[in-house]
C-alpha positions, 0 to 999 in steps of 0.5 A: 246897443253896446259894441261886441267884445272881441273874439278869442280863446276860452281857456278851460283853466284860469292860467292856461293862457299865462302858461302858454305865453310863458312857454311860447310867447311868439307862437302864442301871439302869432296863433291868436292873430291867425285864428281870431283876426286883428283884435283878439281878446284873451284872459290871463289871470284876472285881466283881459288882454287884446292883441291888436294887429292892424296899422290903422289900429296901431295908429289909434292906440299910439297916436289918436287915443294915446291919452286914453291909455298908459304903459302896460302892467309890466313897465308899471311894475318895472318902476321897482327897477327903473324908477320914474324914468322916461320908459315908465313915467306918465303924463306931465312928468313924462312930457317934462322929462322928455322935453329936458332930455331931447337936446341930447338926441337932436340930430346935430348933437347925435352927429358928435357921437359918430367918431366915438362909435367908430373908435370903439368899433375899430377897437373891437375889429382889431381885436378879433382873431381869425377862427376864434369862436365868440359869443357875438351877442356878448360882444355887441352888448359890450360894444354898445354899453361902452358907446352909451357910457361914453356918449351919454355919460362921459364914462369909460366902462370898458373894464366893467362891461362883463359885470355890468352885462351880467347885471343887466341880463338879470334885470332884463330877465326879470321883466317877464316875471313882473307881468305875473299877477303875483309879482307884487307879492313875489318881489317882497319875499326873500326868494333866490330870484328876488335876491338876484334881482336886488343884487343886480340893481345894487350893482348897476346903482353902484356904477351909476352913482359913481359916474354921477359923483365923479362928475359932480366932484370934477365940476366939469361941464361936459357936452353930454346928457349927464351934465344936462341932467345935473344942470337941470337939478342945480339951476336955481332959475329952472322951472323943472328940476331933477332930484337925485333920484330922478337923475338916477332913474333917467340914467338907469333907463337910458343905460338899459334902453340905450344899449340893449335893443341896439345890441340885439338888433346887431346880433340878429343882423350878423346872424341873418347876413350869414344866412343870406349870402346875396344880401351879404354880398350887396352889403360888402359891395356898398362898403367897398364902394362908399368907404374904399377901405377907410373907417366910416364917418358921420358923413357916410351914414346917408350914403350907406343905404343898403347897410341901413336897409340890412339893419332895417330888415333884420329888425323887421324879421327879428325885432328886439322889442317883440311886443309891448302893452298899454293899459286902457284908462277909459272904455274905447272902441277898436276895430268895431269892438268894445275895449273895457277900462282896465283891459290891456292892449298888446301891440307886437312888431313880431306879429305885424312885421310878419303879416303877409298883407303888408309884407309879401313872402314875410319870412324872406330876408329882402333888403329891397323892402327898405329902399326906394319906392317900397320904403317911401310908400309903406304905411309907417304903422306896419313897421315900428321897431321903435314904436310911434307917436308921443311915446316913441323911443327918444334914442331912435336916431342914435340907434340908427346911426350907431347900428349903421356905423358898427355894421360898416366898421366891422363889415369892412374887415370881417364876416361871421359864420355860425359855430357848429353845434351851437343852435340859435334859440329865440328868447323873448324876454323884455327884448328878443335875445338869443338864448345862450348867446349867438356863437359865430366865428370871424372870417376875413373878408375875401 
């Protein structure tokens, strides 16, 4: 007897679920889980989707049966933006590229990035002015973009962060449109939205190719990811070589992924600290005790346990990657239900991180969830801001160190307070951003 299909809503009209997802994605997914349980089946256009929300099932999808799935439809279609980079490639191509790029993210290599992270942070810290309202999301985006540009590609992007930030925002905003069943047709039409996307890609390509050309002309063998990619391309004895297009694709992918999620995680951390004065006081006390007024260093990172916990709890409550998908390549079983070939699986850190079975009083900001025994005994598949398994984020160690050092460097001197009349609105695009920015006022530490 065949396994049953999972339960789920039966929309009266074919596009009901798609419209609901577009208007309130976070509420829609939370409601699905609350009503139908750990595997909820719903239809969107011609495809069936399954929201999966249990740590054992997360492990099944991301580790045990990962060869039976591939990246979801949105990332498949995003190849028009990212090409065949780490985020979109599959199978042997993904394994080869990841193997070639892994040395740039080895823990010994990451340690060498700490000084430039702190240097850029101190530069921003010293430019802030008391009482001058600013969009903290824009500032965090510019800061992480400058860091990833120098650390991975040896490029000084500080004069271009405004233009590049706008182009990246346009590209990121297009990811949700790529999940539309009609996206393939729309991207071929001369629509204003299509022209905006094409213009943004052209702007990013111009910067990326300028960086690549400048490195080639200089002949410099810098100890960064770009030199690694170009060396792999030019090495006559190499078994695996990168074409010009592949160098561009990997550079574009890491350009995007290397700053976007960290910028949003930092933005939401400042927002949540301002709302939770007890956690903010513990954060400041640790900075004073560990750093004593000097800038943070790589050696301080493992000592800043409360700072790390603050960053972790922020990514629990407001995860930058709020959901991601996998397409089923062959029929499989999940939670006693039959998942058919061609169906889409959705895993949502937003839903999982707020599940009271694993996170008591889930809406409370509590840094102790990520300290001591609580952290040591946690099922790791209840917390996955960077995913898990063979397709987890290659830059996760980079992001943790960057987040801790930036929080420490800015938090030594400043705290941030919300600007009246500037409501904070969640905007679940490809990442979870604040719609119209996060406006806050810097105040000197008391």
